[in-house]
mmCIF file as Biopython writes it, N, C-alpha, C and O atoms, coordinates in Angstrom:
data_model
#
loop_
_atom_site.group_PDB
_atom_site.id
_atom_site.type_symbol
_atom_site.label_atom_id
_atom_site.label_alt_id
_atom_site.label_comp_id
_atom_site.label_asym_id
_atom_site.label_entity_id
_atom_site.label_seq_id
_atom_site.pdbx_PDB_ins_code
_atom_site.Cartn_x
_atom_site.Cartn_y
_atom_site.Cartn_z
_atom_site.occupancy
_atom_site.B_iso_or_equiv
_atom_site.auth_seq_id
_atom_site.auth_asym_id
_atom_site.pdbx_PDB_model_num
ATOM 1   N N  . MET A ? 1  ? 89.534  85.043  99.938  1.0 0.0 1  A 1 
ATOM 2   C CA . MET A ? 1  ? 90.257  86.284  100.091 1.0 0.0 1  A 1 
ATOM 3   C C  . MET A ? 1  ? 91.686  85.969  100.541 1.0 0.0 1  A 1 
ATOM 4   O O  . MET A ? 1  ? 91.913  85.057  101.336 1.0 0.0 1  A 1 
ATOM 5   N N  . ILE A ? 2  ? 92.622  86.721  100.029 1.0 0.0 2  A 1 
ATOM 6   C CA . ILE A ? 2  ? 94.030  86.560  100.402 1.0 0.0 2  A 1 
ATOM 7   C C  . ILE A ? 2  ? 94.330  87.507  101.555 1.0 0.0 2  A 1 
ATOM 8   O O  . ILE A ? 2  ? 94.041  88.701  101.471 1.0 0.0 2  A 1 
ATOM 9   N N  . GLY A ? 3  ? 94.903  86.987  102.622 1.0 0.0 3  A 1 
ATOM 10  C CA . GLY A ? 3  ? 95.187  87.792  103.805 1.0 0.0 3  A 1 
ATOM 11  C C  . GLY A ? 3  ? 96.577  88.377  103.843 1.0 0.0 3  A 1 
ATOM 12  O O  . GLY A ? 3  ? 96.790  89.426  104.451 1.0 0.0 3  A 1 
ATOM 13  N N  . LYS A ? 4  ? 97.549  87.705  103.192 1.0 0.0 4  A 1 
ATOM 14  C CA . LYS A ? 4  ? 98.933  88.182  103.248 1.0 0.0 4  A 1 
ATOM 15  C C  . LYS A ? 4  ? 99.716  87.596  102.083 1.0 0.0 4  A 1 
ATOM 16  O O  . LYS A ? 4  ? 99.532  86.437  101.713 1.0 0.0 4  A 1 
ATOM 17  N N  . LEU A ? 5  ? 100.601 88.421  101.505 1.0 0.0 5  A 1 
ATOM 18  C CA . LEU A ? 5  ? 101.529 87.966  100.471 1.0 0.0 5  A 1 
ATOM 19  C C  . LEU A ? 5  ? 102.924 88.421  100.854 1.0 0.0 5  A 1 
ATOM 20  O O  . LEU A ? 5  ? 103.124 89.576  101.231 1.0 0.0 5  A 1 
ATOM 21  N N  . SER A ? 6  ? 103.890 87.518  100.759 1.0 0.0 6  A 1 
ATOM 22  C CA . SER A ? 6  ? 105.288 87.844  101.034 1.0 0.0 6  A 1 
ATOM 23  C C  . SER A ? 6  ? 106.115 87.445  99.833  1.0 0.0 6  A 1 
ATOM 24  O O  . SER A ? 6  ? 105.980 86.335  99.317  1.0 0.0 6  A 1 
ATOM 25  N N  . GLY A ? 7  ? 106.972 88.346  99.389  1.0 0.0 7  A 1 
ATOM 26  C CA . GLY A ? 7  ? 107.798 88.047  98.233  1.0 0.0 7  A 1 
ATOM 27  C C  . GLY A ? 7  ? 108.719 89.194  97.880  1.0 0.0 7  A 1 
ATOM 28  O O  . GLY A ? 7  ? 109.029 90.044  98.715  1.0 0.0 7  A 1 
ATOM 29  N N  . ARG A ? 8  ? 109.160 89.205  96.610  1.0 0.0 8  A 1 
ATOM 30  C CA . ARG A ? 8  ? 110.109 90.202  96.112  1.0 0.0 8  A 1 
ATOM 31  C C  . ARG A ? 8  ? 109.412 91.063  95.066  1.0 0.0 8  A 1 
ATOM 32  O O  . ARG A ? 8  ? 108.691 90.551  94.210  1.0 0.0 8  A 1 
ATOM 33  N N  . ILE A ? 9  ? 109.633 92.368  95.141  1.0 0.0 9  A 1 
ATOM 34  C CA . ILE A ? 9  ? 109.043 93.286  94.166  1.0 0.0 9  A 1 
ATOM 35  C C  . ILE A ? 9  ? 109.816 93.175  92.861  1.0 0.0 9  A 1 
ATOM 36  O O  . ILE A ? 9  ? 111.016 93.449  92.816  1.0 0.0 9  A 1 
ATOM 37  N N  . ASP A ? 10 ? 109.120 92.768  91.791  1.0 0.0 10 A 1 
ATOM 38  C CA . ASP A ? 10 ? 109.736 92.638  90.467  1.0 0.0 10 A 1 
ATOM 39  C C  . ASP A ? 10 ? 109.567 93.890  89.625  1.0 0.0 10 A 1 
ATOM 40  O O  . ASP A ? 10 ? 110.424 94.209  88.801  1.0 0.0 10 A 1 
ATOM 41  N N  . TYR A ? 11 ? 108.469 94.599  89.827  1.0 0.0 11 A 1 
ATOM 42  C CA . TYR A ? 11 ? 108.144 95.759  88.989  1.0 0.0 11 A 1 
ATOM 43  C C  . TYR A ? 11 ? 107.326 96.732  89.820  1.0 0.0 11 A 1 
ATOM 44  O O  . TYR A ? 11 ? 106.553 96.338  90.693  1.0 0.0 11 A 1 
ATOM 45  N N  . ARG A ? 12 ? 107.514 98.001  89.530  1.0 0.0 12 A 1 
ATOM 46  C CA . ARG A ? 12 ? 106.791 99.036  90.262  1.0 0.0 12 A 1 
ATOM 47  C C  . ARG A ? 12 ? 106.253 100.066 89.275  1.0 0.0 12 A 1 
ATOM 48  O O  . ARG A ? 12 ? 106.984 100.525 88.398  1.0 0.0 12 A 1 
ATOM 49  N N  . SER A ? 13 ? 104.988 100.428 89.413  1.0 0.0 13 A 1 
ATOM 50  C CA . SER A ? 13 ? 104.337 101.408 88.551  1.0 0.0 13 A 1 
ATOM 51  C C  . SER A ? 13 ? 103.769 102.529 89.416  1.0 0.0 13 A 1 
ATOM 52  O O  . SER A ? 13 ? 104.010 102.571 90.623  1.0 0.0 13 A 1 
ATOM 53  N N  . ASP A ? 14 ? 103.018 103.432 88.800  1.0 0.0 14 A 1 
ATOM 54  C CA . ASP A ? 14 ? 102.417 104.545 89.541  1.0 0.0 14 A 1 
ATOM 55  C C  . ASP A ? 14 ? 101.290 104.104 90.466  1.0 0.0 14 A 1 
ATOM 56  O O  . ASP A ? 14 ? 100.999 104.777 91.455  1.0 0.0 14 A 1 
ATOM 57  N N  . ASP A ? 15 ? 100.650 102.973 90.148  1.0 0.0 15 A 1 
ATOM 58  C CA . ASP A ? 15 ? 99.511  102.552 90.959  1.0 0.0 15 A 1 
ATOM 59  C C  . ASP A ? 15 ? 99.525  101.078 91.357  1.0 0.0 15 A 1 
ATOM 60  O O  . ASP A ? 15 ? 98.594  100.616 92.015  1.0 0.0 15 A 1 
ATOM 61  N N  . HIS A ? 16 ? 100.561 100.331 90.972  1.0 0.0 16 A 1 
ATOM 62  C CA . HIS A ? 16 ? 100.616 98.914  91.342  1.0 0.0 16 A 1 
ATOM 63  C C  . HIS A ? 16 ? 102.058 98.402  91.350  1.0 0.0 16 A 1 
ATOM 64  O O  . HIS A ? 16 ? 102.980 99.051  90.855  1.0 0.0 16 A 1 
ATOM 65  N N  . ILE A ? 17 ? 102.211 97.218  91.930  1.0 0.0 17 A 1 
ATOM 66  C CA . ILE A ? 17 ? 103.499 96.515  91.899  1.0 0.0 17 A 1 
ATOM 67  C C  . ILE A ? 17 ? 103.255 95.103  91.380  1.0 0.0 17 A 1 
ATOM 68  O O  . ILE A ? 17 ? 102.125 94.612  91.379  1.0 0.0 17 A 1 
ATOM 69  N N  . LEU A ? 18 ? 104.326 94.463  90.943  1.0 0.0 18 A 1 
ATOM 70  C CA . LEU A ? 18 ? 104.290 93.048  90.603  1.0 0.0 18 A 1 
ATOM 71  C C  . LEU A ? 18 ? 105.125 92.346  91.661  1.0 0.0 18 A 1 
ATOM 72  O O  . LEU A ? 18 ? 106.332 92.569  91.760  1.0 0.0 18 A 1 
ATOM 73  N N  . LEU A ? 19 ? 104.483 91.502  92.445  1.0 0.0 19 A 1 
ATOM 74  C CA . LEU A ? 19 ? 105.138 90.805  93.545  1.0 0.0 19 A 1 
ATOM 75  C C  . LEU A ? 19 ? 105.366 89.352  93.159  1.0 0.0 19 A 1 
ATOM 76  O O  . LEU A ? 19 ? 104.418 88.639  92.828  1.0 0.0 19 A 1 
ATOM 77  N N  . ASP A ? 20 ? 106.617 88.909  93.200  1.0 0.0 20 A 1 
ATOM 78  C CA . ASP A ? 20 ? 106.966 87.516  92.907  1.0 0.0 20 A 1 
ATOM 79  C C  . ASP A ? 20 ? 106.940 86.727  94.209  1.0 0.0 20 A 1 
ATOM 80  O O  . ASP A ? 20 ? 107.727 86.981  95.120  1.0 0.0 20 A 1 
ATOM 81  N N  . VAL A ? 21 ? 106.025 85.767  94.282  1.0 0.0 21 A 1 
ATOM 82  C CA . VAL A ? 21 ? 105.900 84.900  95.454  1.0 0.0 21 A 1 
ATOM 83  C C  . VAL A ? 21 ? 106.207 83.481  95.001  1.0 0.0 21 A 1 
ATOM 84  O O  . VAL A ? 21 ? 105.326 82.773  94.515  1.0 0.0 21 A 1 
ATOM 85  N N  . ARG A ? 22 ? 107.463 83.068  95.163  1.0 0.0 22 A 1 
ATOM 86  C CA . ARG A ? 22 ? 107.922 81.728  94.779  1.0 0.0 22 A 1 
ATOM 87  C C  . ARG A ? 22 ? 107.566 81.370  93.339  1.0 0.0 22 A 1 
ATOM 88  O O  . ARG A ? 22 ? 107.089 80.270  93.060  1.0 0.0 22 A 1 
ATOM 89  N N  . GLY A ? 23 ? 107.806 82.318  92.427  1.0 0.0 23 A 1 
ATOM 90  C CA . GLY A ? 23 ? 107.581 82.060  91.016  1.0 0.0 23 A 1 
ATOM 91  C C  . GLY A ? 23 ? 106.212 82.436  90.480  1.0 0.0 23 A 1 
ATOM 92  O O  . GLY A ? 23 ? 105.985 82.376  89.272  1.0 0.0 23 A 1 
ATOM 93  N N  . VAL A ? 24 ? 105.304 82.820  91.350  1.0 0.0 24 A 1 
ATOM 94  C CA . VAL A ? 24 ? 103.978 83.268  90.922  1.0 0.0 24 A 1 
ATOM 95  C C  . VAL A ? 24 ? 103.921 84.780  91.082  1.0 0.0 24 A 1 
ATOM 96  O O  . VAL A ? 24 ? 104.201 85.304  92.161  1.0 0.0 24 A 1 
ATOM 97  N N  . GLY A ? 25 ? 103.557 85.489  90.007  1.0 0.0 25 A 1 
ATOM 98  C CA . GLY A ? 25 ? 103.502 86.946  90.047  1.0 0.0 25 A 1 
ATOM 99  C C  . GLY A ? 25 ? 102.108 87.448  90.374  1.0 0.0 25 A 1 
ATOM 100 O O  . GLY A ? 25 ? 101.128 87.043  89.748  1.0 0.0 25 A 1 
ATOM 101 N N  . TYR A ? 26 ? 102.025 88.327  91.354  1.0 0.0 26 A 1 
ATOM 102 C CA . TYR A ? 26 ? 100.759 88.946  91.740  1.0 0.0 26 A 1 
ATOM 103 C C  . TYR A ? 26 ? 100.836 90.435  91.443  1.0 0.0 26 A 1 
ATOM 104 O O  . TYR A ? 26 ? 101.730 91.121  91.938  1.0 0.0 26 A 1 
ATOM 105 N N  . MET A ? 27 ? 99.901  90.942  90.636  1.0 0.0 27 A 1 
ATOM 106 C CA . MET A ? 27 ? 99.807  92.367  90.383  1.0 0.0 27 A 1 
ATOM 107 C C  . MET A ? 27 ? 98.933  92.946  91.493  1.0 0.0 27 A 1 
ATOM 108 O O  . MET A ? 27 ? 97.761  92.589  91.619  1.0 0.0 27 A 1 
ATOM 109 N N  . ILE A ? 28 ? 99.505  93.835  92.291  1.0 0.0 28 A 1 
ATOM 110 C CA . ILE A ? 28 ? 98.815  94.372  93.457  1.0 0.0 28 A 1 
ATOM 111 C C  . ILE A ? 28 ? 98.670  95.882  93.302  1.0 0.0 28 A 1 
ATOM 112 O O  . ILE A ? 28 ? 99.665  96.603  93.228  1.0 0.0 28 A 1 
ATOM 113 N N  . TYR A ? 29 ? 97.438  96.351  93.253  1.0 0.0 29 A 1 
ATOM 114 C CA . TYR A ? 29 ? 97.172  97.786  93.174  1.0 0.0 29 A 1 
ATOM 115 C C  . TYR A ? 29 ? 97.220  98.369  94.580  1.0 0.0 29 A 1 
ATOM 116 O O  . TYR A ? 29 ? 96.645  97.810  95.514  1.0 0.0 29 A 1 
ATOM 117 N N  . CYS A ? 30 ? 97.917  99.506  94.722  1.0 0.0 30 A 1 
ATOM 118 C CA . CYS A ? 30 ? 98.167  100.105 96.032  1.0 0.0 30 A 1 
ATOM 119 C C  . CYS A ? 30 ? 97.843  101.592 96.021  1.0 0.0 30 A 1 
ATOM 120 O O  . CYS A ? 30 ? 97.875  102.241 94.975  1.0 0.0 30 A 1 
ATOM 121 N N  . SER A ? 31 ? 97.534  102.117 97.193  1.0 0.0 31 A 1 
ATOM 122 C CA . SER A ? 31 ? 97.348  103.562 97.338  1.0 0.0 31 A 1 
ATOM 123 C C  . SER A ? 31 ? 98.711  104.252 97.248  1.0 0.0 31 A 1 
ATOM 124 O O  . SER A ? 31 ? 99.750  103.604 97.377  1.0 0.0 31 A 1 
ATOM 125 N N  . ASP A ? 32 ? 98.701  105.557 97.029  1.0 0.0 32 A 1 
ATOM 126 C CA . ASP A ? 32 ? 99.949  106.326 96.977  1.0 0.0 32 A 1 
ATOM 127 C C  . ASP A ? 32 ? 100.720 106.201 98.286  1.0 0.0 32 A 1 
ATOM 128 O O  . ASP A ? 32 ? 101.948 106.111 98.284  1.0 0.0 32 A 1 
ATOM 129 N N  . ARG A ? 33 ? 100.005 106.196 99.390  1.0 0.0 33 A 1 
ATOM 130 C CA . ARG A ? 33 ? 100.642 106.090 100.711 1.0 0.0 33 A 1 
ATOM 131 C C  . ARG A ? 33 ? 101.362 104.749 100.872 1.0 0.0 33 A 1 
ATOM 132 O O  . ARG A ? 33 ? 102.488 104.700 101.367 1.0 0.0 33 A 1 
ATOM 133 N N  . THR A ? 34 ? 100.713 103.673 100.457 1.0 0.0 34 A 1 
ATOM 134 C CA . THR A ? 34 ? 101.328 102.347 100.544 1.0 0.0 34 A 1 
ATOM 135 C C  . THR A ? 34 ? 102.531 102.243 99.623  1.0 0.0 34 A 1 
ATOM 136 O O  . THR A ? 34 ? 103.575 101.731 100.025 1.0 0.0 34 A 1 
ATOM 137 N N  . LEU A ? 35 ? 102.397 102.724 98.387  1.0 0.0 35 A 1 
ATOM 138 C CA . LEU A ? 35 ? 103.517 102.681 97.437  1.0 0.0 35 A 1 
ATOM 139 C C  . LEU A ? 35 ? 104.730 103.439 97.969  1.0 0.0 35 A 1 
ATOM 140 O O  . LEU A ? 35 ? 105.865 102.999 97.787  1.0 0.0 35 A 1 
ATOM 141 N N  . ALA A ? 36 ? 104.497 104.569 98.622  1.0 0.0 36 A 1 
ATOM 142 C CA . ALA A ? 36 ? 105.599 105.368 99.164  1.0 0.0 36 A 1 
ATOM 143 C C  . ALA A ? 36 ? 106.328 104.634 100.287 1.0 0.0 36 A 1 
ATOM 144 O O  . ALA A ? 36 ? 107.517 104.864 100.510 1.0 0.0 36 A 1 
ATOM 145 N N  . ALA A ? 37 ? 105.624 103.754 100.992 1.0 0.0 37 A 1 
ATOM 146 C CA . ALA A ? 37 ? 106.220 103.034 102.119 1.0 0.0 37 A 1 
ATOM 147 C C  . ALA A ? 37 ? 106.931 101.748 101.702 1.0 0.0 37 A 1 
ATOM 148 O O  . ALA A ? 37 ? 107.650 101.158 102.508 1.0 0.0 37 A 1 
ATOM 149 N N  . LEU A ? 38 ? 106.742 101.308 100.464 1.0 0.0 38 A 1 
ATOM 150 C CA . LEU A ? 38 ? 107.336 100.050 100.006 1.0 0.0 38 A 1 
ATOM 151 C C  . LEU A ? 38 ? 108.810 100.219 99.651  1.0 0.0 38 A 1 
ATOM 152 O O  . LEU A ? 38 ? 109.236 101.304 99.255  1.0 0.0 38 A 1 
ATOM 153 N N  . PRO A ? 39 ? 109.589 99.146  99.792  1.0 0.0 39 A 1 
ATOM 154 C CA . PRO A ? 39 ? 111.004 99.200  99.399  1.0 0.0 39 A 1 
ATOM 155 C C  . PRO A ? 39 ? 111.156 99.202  97.877  1.0 0.0 39 A 1 
ATOM 156 O O  . PRO A ? 39 ? 110.169 99.138  97.144  1.0 0.0 39 A 1 
ATOM 157 N N  . SER A ? 40 ? 112.381 99.275  97.424  1.0 0.0 40 A 1 
ATOM 158 C CA . SER A ? 40 ? 112.695 99.340  95.994  1.0 0.0 40 A 1 
ATOM 159 C C  . SER A ? 40 ? 112.490 97.992  95.309  1.0 0.0 40 A 1 
ATOM 160 O O  . SER A ? 40 ? 112.321 96.962  95.962  1.0 0.0 40 A 1 
ATOM 161 N N  . VAL A ? 41 ? 112.510 98.025  93.975  1.0 0.0 41 A 1 
ATOM 162 C CA . VAL A ? 41 ? 112.440 96.809  93.164  1.0 0.0 41 A 1 
ATOM 163 C C  . VAL A ? 41 ? 113.594 95.887  93.546  1.0 0.0 41 A 1 
ATOM 164 O O  . VAL A ? 41 ? 114.730 96.332  93.708  1.0 0.0 41 A 1 
ATOM 165 N N  . GLY A ? 42 ? 113.290 94.604  93.687  1.0 0.0 42 A 1 
ATOM 166 C CA . GLY A ? 42 ? 114.293 93.618  94.063  1.0 0.0 42 A 1 
ATOM 167 C C  . GLY A ? 42 ? 114.333 93.322  95.552  1.0 0.0 42 A 1 
ATOM 168 O O  . GLY A ? 42 ? 114.966 92.356  95.978  1.0 0.0 42 A 1 
ATOM 169 N N  . GLU A ? 43 ? 113.665 94.143  96.340  1.0 0.0 43 A 1 
ATOM 170 C CA . GLU A ? 43 ? 113.647 93.960  97.795  1.0 0.0 43 A 1 
ATOM 171 C C  . GLU A ? 43 ? 112.460 93.095  98.220  1.0 0.0 43 A 1 
ATOM 172 O O  . GLU A ? 43 ? 111.455 93.006  97.514  1.0 0.0 43 A 1 
ATOM 173 N N  . ALA A ? 44 ? 112.594 92.465  99.375  1.0 0.0 44 A 1 
ATOM 174 C CA . ALA A ? 44 ? 111.527 91.630  99.934  1.0 0.0 44 A 1 
ATOM 175 C C  . ALA A ? 44 ? 110.523 92.500  100.676 1.0 0.0 44 A 1 
ATOM 176 O O  . ALA A ? 44 ? 110.874 93.521  101.267 1.0 0.0 44 A 1 
ATOM 177 N N  . VAL A ? 45 ? 109.264 92.070  100.631 1.0 0.0 45 A 1 
ATOM 178 C CA . VAL A ? 45 ? 108.199 92.806  101.308 1.0 0.0 45 A 1 
ATOM 179 C C  . VAL A ? 45 ? 107.074 91.841  101.665 1.0 0.0 45 A 1 
ATOM 180 O O  . VAL A ? 45 ? 106.907 90.805  101.022 1.0 0.0 45 A 1 
ATOM 181 N N  . ALA A ? 46 ? 106.311 92.183  102.684 1.0 0.0 46 A 1 
ATOM 182 C CA . ALA A ? 46 ? 105.104 91.435  103.057 1.0 0.0 46 A 1 
ATOM 183 C C  . ALA A ? 46 ? 103.945 92.421  103.077 1.0 0.0 46 A 1 
ATOM 184 O O  . ALA A ? 46 ? 104.023 93.482  103.697 1.0 0.0 46 A 1 
ATOM 185 N N  . LEU A ? 47 ? 102.876 92.056  102.393 1.0 0.0 47 A 1 
ATOM 186 C CA . LEU A ? 47 ? 101.676 92.904  102.344 1.0 0.0 47 A 1 
ATOM 187 C C  . LEU A ? 47 ? 100.485 92.127  102.854 1.0 0.0 47 A 1 
ATOM 188 O O  . LEU A ? 47 ? 99.374  92.656  102.896 1.0 0.0 47 A 1 
#
């Protein structure tokens, strides 16, 4: 199980984001509440 991912948001959709972590892209499905709290595309985030 993955406990934490830190990186830059490359893409944002209605139900998921694509997080770039040092060149590896992780597609992360999120609740509406979590998506609303995330920064914009291109910004750094830790989940």
